[in-house]
C-alpha positions as CSV (number, residue, x, y, z in Angstrom):
1,M,197.1,-88.4,244.3
2,F,198.7,-91.5,242.9
3,L,195.9,-93.7,244.2
4,K,193.3,-91.2,243.0
5,R,194.7,-91.2,239.4
6,I,194.4,-95.0,239.4
7,I,190.8,-94.9,240.7
8,N,189.8,-92.3,238.1
9,R,190.7,-94.8,235.4
10,Y,187.7,-96.9,236.4
11,T,185.0,-96.7,233.6
12,I,182.2,-97.8,235.9
13,T,180.9,-94.8,237.9
14,E,179.7,-96.9,240.9
15,A,183.1,-98.6,241.2
16,R,185.0,-95.4,240.9
17,E,182.9,-93.6,243.6
18,F,183.1,-96.7,245.8
19,M,186.9,-96.8,245.7
20,L,187.2,-93.0,246.1
21,L,185.1,-93.3,249.3
22,A,187.6,-95.9,250.5
23,L,190.5,-93.5,249.7
24,I,188.9,-90.7,251.6
25,N,188.3,-92.9,254.6
26,A,191.9,-94.2,254.6
27,A,193.5,-90.8,254.0
28,M,191.7,-89.3,257.1
29,K,192.8,-92.3,259.2
30,C,196.4,-91.7,258.1
31,S,196.3,-87.9,258.7
32,W,197.5,-85.8,261.6
33,V,194.3,-83.7,261.2
34,W,191.4,-84.1,263.7
35,K,188.1,-82.3,263.9
36,D,187.4,-80.2,267.0
37,G,183.9,-78.9,266.7
38,G,183.9,-76.4,263.8
39,V,187.7,-76.3,263.3
40,L,190.4,-78.6,262.0
41,K,193.5,-79.1,264.2
42,V,196.8,-80.9,263.6
43,K,198.3,-83.2,266.1
44,Q,201.4,-85.3,265.2
45,R,200.8,-89.0,266.0
46,P,201.8,-92.4,264.7
47,V,199.8,-93.3,261.6
48,A,199.7,-96.3,259.3
49,P,201.1,-96.0,255.7
50,L,198.4,-94.8,253.4
51,K,198.7,-97.6,250.8
52,K,198.4,-100.3,253.5
53,M,195.5,-98.5,255.1
54,F,193.7,-98.0,251.8
55,F,193.8,-101.7,251.0
56,R,192.6,-102.5,254.5
57,V,189.7,-100.1,254.2
58,A,188.8,-101.1,250.6
59,N,188.8,-104.8,251.4
60,K,186.6,-104.2,254.5
61,M,184.1,-102.2,252.4
62,I,184.0,-104.9,249.7
63,R,183.3,-107.6,252.3
64,E,180.5,-105.5,253.8
65,A,179.0,-104.8,250.3
66,E,179.1,-108.6,249.6
67,N,177.3,-109.4,252.8
68,Y,174.8,-106.6,252.2
69,N,174.0,-108.0,248.7
70,N,173.3,-111.5,250.2
71,R,170.7,-110.2,252.6
72,S,167.0,-109.6,252.0
73,L,166.5,-106.0,253.2
74,A,163.8,-103.4,252.7
75,N,164.1,-101.2,249.6
76,S,165.8,-97.8,250.2
77,E,166.0,-94.6,248.2
78,V,168.2,-91.6,248.7
79,R,167.1,-88.1,247.7
80,A,168.7,-84.7,247.9
81,A,166.1,-82.2,249.0
82,D,165.3,-79.3,251.3
83,A,163.7,-80.5,254.6
84,R,161.5,-77.4,254.5
85,E,159.9,-78.7,251.4
86,I,159.8,-82.5,251.8
87,P,159.0,-84.1,248.4
88,L,156.6,-86.7,249.9
89,L,152.8,-87.1,250.0
90,D,150.7,-86.1,252.9
91,S,150.3,-88.7,255.7
92,S,152.8,-91.1,254.0
93,V,155.5,-91.4,256.6
94,D,155.7,-93.8,259.6
95,C,158.8,-92.5,261.3
96,I,161.4,-89.7,261.0
97,I,164.9,-89.8,262.6
98,T,166.9,-86.7,262.1
99,S,169.9,-84.8,263.5
100,P,169.7,-81.2,262.1
101,P,172.8,-79.0,262.2
102,Y,173.3,-77.5,265.7
103,L,172.9,-73.8,266.5
104,N,176.6,-73.3,266.7
105,Q,176.7,-72.5,263.0
106,I,179.5,-75.0,262.2
107,D,180.3,-74.6,258.5
108,Y,180.5,-78.2,257.5
109,T,182.1,-77.3,254.1
110,K,185.2,-76.2,256.1
111,V,185.2,-79.1,258.6
112,Y,185.1,-81.5,255.7
113,A,187.4,-79.4,253.4
114,I,190.0,-82.2,253.1
115,E,187.4,-84.8,252.1
116,N,186.0,-82.4,249.6
117,W,189.4,-81.7,248.1
118,I,190.2,-85.5,247.8
119,A,186.8,-86.0,246.2
120,G,187.4,-83.2,243.8
121,D,184.6,-80.9,245.0
122,V,187.2,-78.2,245.6
123,D,189.3,-77.1,242.7
124,E,193.1,-76.7,242.7
125,A,192.9,-73.0,243.5
126,G,191.1,-73.9,246.7
127,F,187.7,-72.4,245.9
128,E,185.0,-74.1,247.9
129,P,181.5,-74.9,246.7
130,P,178.9,-72.2,247.6
131,L,177.3,-74.3,250.3
132,R,176.5,-73.4,253.9
133,S,175.0,-76.6,255.4
134,F,173.6,-75.2,258.6
135,L,170.2,-73.8,259.3
136,G,169.2,-70.2,259.8
137,L,170.7,-68.2,257.0
138,G,167.6,-66.0,256.4
139,K,166.8,-62.8,258.2
140,T,163.9,-63.6,260.5
141,E,164.9,-61.8,263.7
142,D,161.3,-61.1,264.6
143,F,160.4,-64.8,264.9
144,M,161.9,-65.1,268.4
145,P,163.0,-61.5,269.1
146,Y,164.3,-62.3,272.5
147,L,167.0,-64.4,270.9
148,P,170.1,-63.3,268.8
149,P,169.1,-62.8,265.2
150,Q,170.9,-65.9,263.9
151,A,169.1,-68.0,266.6
152,S,165.8,-66.5,265.6
153,A,166.4,-67.5,262.0
154,Y,167.5,-71.0,263.0
155,F,164.3,-71.7,264.9
156,K,162.2,-70.2,262.0
157,D,163.7,-72.8,259.7
158,M,163.1,-75.5,262.4
159,D,159.5,-74.4,262.6
160,V,159.0,-74.7,258.9
161,F,160.6,-78.2,258.9
162,L,158.4,-79.3,261.8
163,K,155.3,-78.2,259.9
164,E,156.4,-80.2,256.9
165,A,157.2,-83.2,259.1
166,Y,153.7,-82.9,260.5
167,R,152.2,-82.8,257.0
168,V,154.0,-85.9,255.7
169,C,153.6,-88.0,258.9
170,K,150.7,-90.4,259.4
171,N,148.7,-90.2,262.6
172,G,150.6,-92.0,265.3
173,A,154.0,-91.5,263.5
174,R,157.0,-91.1,265.7
175,I,159.8,-88.5,265.3
176,A,163.2,-88.5,266.9
177,I,165.3,-85.2,266.7
178,V,168.9,-85.1,268.0
179,I,169.7,-81.5,268.9
180,G,172.3,-79.6,271.0
181,N,172.0,-76.4,273.0
182,A,174.0,-73.4,272.2
183,Y,176.0,-70.7,273.9
184,F,175.7,-67.0,273.2
185,P,177.1,-64.1,275.2
186,P,174.8,-62.8,278.0
187,P,171.9,-62.1,278.2
188,Y,171.1,-64.8,275.7
189,S,173.0,-67.8,277.0
190,P,172.3,-70.6,277.2
191,V,169.8,-71.2,274.3
192,E,168.0,-74.4,275.2
193,C,167.3,-75.7,271.7
194,D,165.7,-78.9,272.9
195,M,163.1,-77.1,274.9
196,L,162.4,-74.5,272.2
197,V,162.1,-77.1,269.5
198,S,159.7,-79.1,271.7
199,G,157.6,-76.0,272.2
200,L,157.4,-75.3,268.5
201,A,156.4,-79.0,267.9
202,K,153.7,-78.8,270.5
203,N,152.2,-75.7,269.0
204,I,152.1,-77.5,265.6
205,G,150.2,-80.4,267.1
206,F,152.8,-83.0,268.1
207,T,152.8,-84.7,271.4
208,I,156.1,-84.5,273.4
209,D,156.8,-88.0,274.5
210,N,160.2,-87.5,276.1
211,I,163.4,-85.5,276.0
212,F,166.5,-87.7,276.7
213,V,169.8,-86.1,277.6
214,L,172.5,-87.8,275.6
215,N,175.6,-85.9,276.5
216,E,176.9,-82.8,278.3
217,R,179.7,-80.7,277.1
218,A,181.5,-77.5,278.2
219,A,180.3,-74.2,276.9
220,L,183.4,-72.2,275.9
221,R,183.9,-68.5,275.3
222,N,186.7,-67.7,272.9
223,R,187.2,-71.5,272.6
224,T,189.1,-71.7,275.9
225,E,187.2,-70.1,278.7
226,K,184.6,-72.5,280.3
227,V,181.4,-70.5,281.0
228,G,178.9,-73.3,281.6
229,T,177.5,-76.7,280.4
230,L,175.5,-77.4,277.3
231,R,173.5,-80.6,276.7
232,E,172.8,-82.7,273.7
233,S,169.4,-84.3,273.7
234,I,167.0,-86.4,271.7
235,V,163.4,-85.1,271.4
236,I,160.8,-87.8,270.9
237,L,157.5,-86.7,269.3
238,T,154.3,-88.3,268.2
239,K,151.7,-87.0,265.7
């Protein structure tokens, strides 16, 4: 809080946000908290002093920014938007690389609650912003009735996104989607998200170039009982 009060004295917004990002980064490196899937856990371990870590992180970020400014790079633009309503023209995109939230319904506002608190997005009373940053909040159980309702809603949202992606992509454009499978109690488990998303994309008109398995992890029931293996994949599509 001492460092944050100093940072908040900055009159230049970009400088204030830059140093606040450095503080968040340093604070998490000095914390006993670690992220385990959709939960925060605490494990005591040796950590560096916050002030020392903050100066180390801030100086590294400054050096990186200086190097970036000395390079001749392509123009970039950041927009906040809904992927189901992409604010781009038809046939205007050469490539899409995306990693949508997985079907385990991790609430990222809780996983990043500490960062949000440091940034000031959570007030002193602890109220969190009304944001649920995973897919499938609507009630569309009839989209894939053989799946659990929340999974059906998830794939409905993915279907809408894929149709938008098809609209904005040029012919020959490539798409890479990083996605993970999910576990639900029998008779639903496992839900092979990579295969289902590929099927949706094919029905829309995409060509399925490949499905690469990136990682395998244990499927857990009640967070402790291993009941199988889930894979994380990258689906490669072409319009």
